N, CA, C and O atoms as a GROMACS GRO file, in nm:
protein
  252
    1MET      N    1  -3.581   8.698   9.865
    1MET     CA    2  -3.552   8.613   9.948
    1MET      C    3  -3.406   8.611   9.948
    1MET      O    4  -3.411   8.559   9.837
    2ARG      N    5  -3.277   8.619   9.971
    2ARG     CA    6  -3.108   8.534  10.020
    2ARG      C    7  -3.142   8.373  10.015
    2ARG      O    8  -3.204   8.286  10.077
    3GLU      N    9  -3.063   8.394   9.903
    3GLU     CA   10  -3.045   8.251   9.878
    3GLU      C   11  -2.953   8.199  10.009
    3GLU      O   12  -2.858   8.267  10.047
    4LYS      N   13  -2.997   8.050  10.085
    4LYS     CA   14  -2.903   8.039  10.175
    4LYS      C   15  -2.752   7.986  10.161
    4LYS      O   16  -2.719   7.904  10.075
    5LYS      N   17  -2.649   8.049  10.268
    5LYS     CA   18  -2.569   7.991  10.185
    5LYS      C   19  -2.465   7.839  10.270
    5LYS      O   20  -2.401   7.748  10.217
    6LEU      N   21  -2.488   7.868  10.401
    6LEU     CA   22  -2.439   7.771  10.465
    6LEU      C   23  -2.550   7.656  10.537
    6LEU      O   24  -2.636   7.682  10.621
    7LEU      N   25  -2.524   7.539  10.484
    7LEU     CA   26  -2.602   7.422  10.500
    7LEU      C   27  -2.620   7.363  10.638
    7LEU      O   28  -2.504   7.359  10.680
    8THR      N   29  -2.708   7.309  10.742
    8THR     CA   30  -2.666   7.239  10.824
    8THR      C   31  -2.637   7.094  10.814
    8THR      O   32  -2.634   7.045  10.701
    9PHE      N   33  -2.612   7.008  10.932
    9PHE     CA   34  -2.629   6.893  10.857
    9PHE      C   35  -2.750   6.804  10.841
    9PHE      O   36  -2.774   6.713  10.762
   10ASN      N   37  -2.829   6.868  10.954
   10ASN     CA   38  -2.976   6.793  10.892
   10ASN      C   39  -3.037   6.820  10.790
   10ASN      O   40  -3.142   6.764  10.757
   11GLU      N   41  -2.973   6.921  10.716
   11GLU     CA   42  -3.000   6.956  10.559
   11GLU      C   43  -2.905   6.861  10.505
   11GLU      O   44  -2.965   6.770  10.449
   12VAL      N   45  -2.808   6.851  10.503
   12VAL     CA   46  -2.686   6.818  10.411
   12VAL      C   47  -2.704   6.630  10.435
   12VAL      O   48  -2.726   6.552  10.342
   13ALA      N   49  -2.692   6.600  10.552
   13ALA     CA   50  -2.659   6.436  10.604
   13ALA      C   51  -2.822   6.379  10.466
   13ALA      O   52  -2.787   6.308  10.372
   14PRO      N   53  -2.954   6.414  10.475
   14PRO     CA   54  -2.983   6.315  10.371
   14PRO      C   55  -3.000   6.326  10.219
   14PRO      O   56  -3.074   6.249  10.159
   15ILE      N   57  -2.915   6.446  10.142
   15ILE     CA   58  -2.903   6.443  10.038
   15ILE      C   59  -2.733   6.360  10.034
   15ILE      O   60  -2.706   6.293   9.934
   16LEU      N   61  -2.632   6.372  10.148
   16LEU     CA   62  -2.518   6.309  10.088
   16LEU      C   63  -2.518   6.157  10.100
   16LEU      O   64  -2.455   6.078  10.031
   17ALA      N   65  -2.624   6.123  10.228
   17ALA     CA   66  -2.625   5.970  10.221
   17ALA      C   67  -2.677   5.911  10.070
   17ALA      O   68  -2.632   5.814  10.009
   18GLU      N   69  -2.790   6.006  10.032
   18GLU     CA   70  -2.850   5.932   9.900
   18GLU      C   71  -2.763   5.952   9.813
   18GLU      O   72  -2.765   5.860   9.731
   19HIS      N   73  -2.700   6.015   9.794
   19HIS     CA   74  -2.602   6.011   9.660
   19HIS      C   75  -2.447   5.955   9.661
   19HIS      O   76  -2.380   5.928   9.561
   20LEU      N   77  -2.407   5.943   9.791
   20LEU     CA   78  -2.274   5.944   9.840
   20LEU      C   79  -2.252   5.776   9.928
   20LEU      O   80  -2.147   5.713   9.943
   21GLY      N   81  -2.400   5.738   9.976
   21GLY     CA   82  -2.416   5.618  10.054
   21GLY      C   83  -2.352   5.629  10.167
   21GLY      O   84  -2.288   5.540  10.223
   22LEU      N   85  -2.369   5.733  10.202
   22LEU     CA   86  -2.307   5.807  10.357
   22LEU      C   87  -2.409   5.773  10.477
   22LEU      O   88  -2.522   5.820  10.492
   23GLY      N   89  -2.332   5.663  10.571
   23GLY     CA   90  -2.429   5.657  10.699
   23GLY      C   91  -2.403   5.808  10.747
   23GLY      O   92  -2.354   5.887  10.667
   24ARG      N   93  -2.441   5.856  10.902
   24ARG     CA   94  -2.446   5.899  10.941
   24ARG      C   95  -2.276   5.992  11.018
   24ARG      O   96  -2.228   6.105  11.014
   25ASP      N   97  -2.254   5.915  11.054
   25ASP     CA   98  -2.064   5.907  11.079
   25ASP      C   99  -1.997   5.910  10.906
   25ASP      O  100  -1.876   5.929  10.897
   26GLY      N  101  -2.062   5.895  10.803
   26GLY     CA  102  -1.987   5.939  10.676
   26GLY      C  103  -2.005   6.048  10.664
   26GLY      O  104  -1.922   6.110  10.598
   27VAL      N  105  -2.128   6.127  10.726
   27VAL     CA  106  -2.204   6.264  10.643
   27VAL      C  107  -2.122   6.321  10.718
   27VAL      O  108  -2.067   6.416  10.663
   28ARG      N  109  -2.076   6.294  10.870
   28ARG     CA  110  -2.031   6.387  10.967
   28ARG      C  111  -1.863   6.384  10.909
   28ARG      O  112  -1.804   6.491  10.892
   29ARG      N  113  -1.807   6.275  10.886
   29ARG     CA  114  -1.655   6.331  10.872
   29ARG      C  115  -1.662   6.434  10.740
   29ARG      O  116  -1.611   6.545  10.735
   30PHE      N  117  -1.734   6.372  10.639
   30PHE     CA  118  -1.751   6.486  10.483
   30PHE      C  119  -1.732   6.632  10.564
   30PHE      O  120  -1.638   6.712  10.557
   31MET      N  121  -1.823   6.636  10.622
   31MET     CA  122  -1.843   6.769  10.668
   31MET      C  123  -1.727   6.810  10.748
   31MET      O  124  -1.673   6.914  10.712
   32ARG      N  125  -1.683   6.755  10.841
   32ARG     CA  126  -1.526   6.784  10.847
   32ARG      C  127  -1.457   6.850  10.802
   32ARG      O  128  -1.413   6.962  10.825
   33LYS      N  129  -1.436   6.725  10.683
   33LYS     CA  130  -1.331   6.790  10.596
   33LYS      C  131  -1.353   6.874  10.501
   33LYS      O  132  -1.267   6.915  10.423
   34TYR      N  133  -1.443   6.898  10.500
   34TYR     CA  134  -1.500   7.021  10.348
   34TYR      C  135  -1.600   7.136  10.408
   34TYR      O  136  -1.643   7.218  10.327
   35GLY      N  137  -1.623   7.141  10.493
   35GLY     CA  138  -1.682   7.258  10.613
   35GLY      C  139  -1.633   7.288  10.647
   35GLY      O  140  -1.514   7.258  10.655
   36VAL      N  141  -1.738   7.439  10.730
   36VAL     CA  142  -1.673   7.512  10.824
   36VAL      C  143  -1.754   7.553  10.939
   36VAL      O  144  -1.876   7.565  10.954
   37ARG      N  145  -1.648   7.572  11.023
   37ARG     CA  146  -1.704   7.520  11.180
   37ARG      C  147  -1.770   7.674  11.240
   37ARG      O  148  -1.710   7.781  11.247
   38VAL      N  149  -1.865   7.655  11.266
   38VAL     CA  150  -1.926   7.815  11.339
   38VAL      C  151  -1.972   7.787  11.494
   38VAL      O  152  -2.082   7.740  11.524
   39GLY      N  153  -1.865   7.826  11.593
   39GLY     CA  154  -1.851   7.794  11.735
   39GLY      C  155  -1.915   7.645  11.713
   39GLY      O  156  -1.908   7.598  11.599
   40ARG      N  157  -1.967   7.580  11.799
   40ARG     CA  158  -1.942   7.396  11.777
   40ARG      C  159  -2.061   7.320  11.709
   40ARG      O  160  -2.112   7.208  11.720
   41LYS      N  161  -2.093   7.498  11.590
   41LYS     CA  162  -2.175   7.390  11.475
   41LYS      C  163  -2.116   7.412  11.368
   41LYS      O  164  -2.059   7.518  11.341
   42LEU      N  165  -2.127   7.273  11.266
   42LEU     CA  166  -2.031   7.225  11.138
   42LEU      C  167  -2.122   7.228  11.026
   42LEU      O  168  -2.210   7.143  11.010
   43TYR      N  169  -2.089   7.378  10.907
   43TYR     CA  170  -2.190   7.408  10.798
   43TYR      C  171  -2.120   7.360  10.694
   43TYR      O  172  -1.998   7.365  10.679
   44LEU      N  173  -2.210   7.310  10.615
   44LEU     CA  174  -2.122   7.286  10.468
   44LEU      C  175  -2.177   7.379  10.377
   44LEU      O  176  -2.297   7.396  10.396
   45HIS      N  177  -2.114   7.464  10.257
   45HIS     CA  178  -2.141   7.605  10.208
   45HIS      C  179  -2.199   7.504  10.112
   45HIS      O  180  -2.162   7.390  10.083
   46SER      N  181  -2.331   7.598  10.062
   46SER     CA  182  -2.412   7.534   9.967
   46SER      C  183  -2.343   7.520   9.798
   46SER      O  184  -2.402   7.448   9.717
   47SER      N  185  -2.219   7.593   9.759
   47SER     CA  186  -2.145   7.569   9.645
   47SER      C  187  -2.074   7.433   9.591
   47SER      O  188  -2.074   7.379   9.480
   48ILE      N  189  -2.013   7.399   9.719
   48ILE     CA  190  -1.976   7.221   9.766
   48ILE      C  191  -2.105   7.178   9.716
   48ILE      O  192  -2.126   7.183   9.595
   49LEU      N  193  -2.189   7.139   9.792
   49LEU     CA  194  -2.306   7.065   9.781
   49LEU      C  195  -2.339   7.064   9.593
   49LEU      O  196  -2.325   6.968   9.517
   50GLU      N  197  -2.376   7.179   9.565
   50GLU     CA  198  -2.396   7.167   9.469
   50GLU      C  199  -2.325   7.154   9.314
   50GLU      O  200  -2.373   7.146   9.200
   51GLY      N  201  -2.191   7.158   9.366
   51GLY     CA  202  -2.074   7.096   9.262
   51GLY      C  203  -2.116   6.963   9.227
   51GLY      O  204  -2.143   6.919   9.115
   52LEU      N  205  -2.120   6.879   9.387
   52LEU     CA  206  -2.105   6.759   9.407
   52LEU      C  207  -2.217   6.697   9.334
   52LEU      O  208  -2.194   6.624   9.238
   53LEU      N  209  -2.359   6.725   9.380
   53LEU     CA  210  -2.449   6.701   9.261
   53LEU      C  211  -2.448   6.753   9.126
   53LEU      O  212  -2.525   6.687   9.057
   54GLU      N  213  -2.393   6.842   9.063
   54GLU     CA  214  -2.370   6.835   8.902
   54GLU      C  215  -2.282   6.788   8.868
   54GLU      O  216  -2.282   6.779   8.746
   55ARG      N  217  -2.188   6.745   8.919
   55ARG     CA  218  -2.052   6.730   8.862
   55ARG      C  219  -2.012   6.570   8.922
   55ARG      O  220  -1.916   6.507   8.876
   56GLY      N  221  -2.077   6.531   9.001
   56GLY     CA  222  -2.046   6.423   9.056
   56GLY      C  223  -1.905   6.385   9.122
   56GLY      O  224  -1.864   6.270   9.140
   57ARG      N  225  -1.830   6.521   9.159
   57ARG     CA  226  -1.691   6.556   9.272
   57ARG      C  227  -1.696   6.694   9.280
   57ARG      O  228  -1.794   6.760   9.245
   58LEU      N  229  -1.623   6.726   9.311
   58LEU     CA  230  -1.598   6.799   9.448
   58LEU      C  231  -1.576   6.926   9.338
   58LEU      O  232  -1.549   6.891   9.224
   59PRO      N  233  -1.587   7.100   9.371
   59PRO     CA  234  -1.540   7.175   9.296
   59PRO      C  235  -1.398   7.187   9.262
   59PRO      O  236  -1.345   7.201   9.152
   60ARG      N  237  -1.337   7.178   9.399
   60ARG     CA  238  -1.194   7.182   9.387
   60ARG      C  239  -1.134   7.076   9.366
   60ARG      O  240  -1.020   7.073   9.413
   61GLU      N  241  -1.186   6.943   9.286
   61GLU     CA  242  -1.087   6.808   9.248
   61GLU      C  243  -1.076   6.809   9.137
   61GLU      O  244  -1.164   6.867   9.073
   62GLU      N  245  -0.959   6.744   9.062
   62GLU     CA  246  -0.941   6.733   8.986
   62GLU      C  247  -1.014   6.648   8.908
   62GLU      O  248  -1.072   6.559   8.970
   63ALA      N  249  -1.034   6.654   8.719
   63ALA     CA  250  -1.084   6.507   8.664
   63ALA      C  251  -0.992   6.421   8.629
   63ALA      O  252  -1.024   6.310   8.587
   0.00000   0.00000   0.00000
């Protein structure tokens, strides 16, 4: 089975809320900035979430 690449708001919100201390509006703003819009839905690529959780920063951010 293939790994899912695009994650929905409901999949990402609890993780970002816990890790970054964001509320629903904060998670929505984060996804608008770093996410992908497909039709009317907003998705976040799994590599962005993995990088944030592993390194504590986004993959493209400079140290």
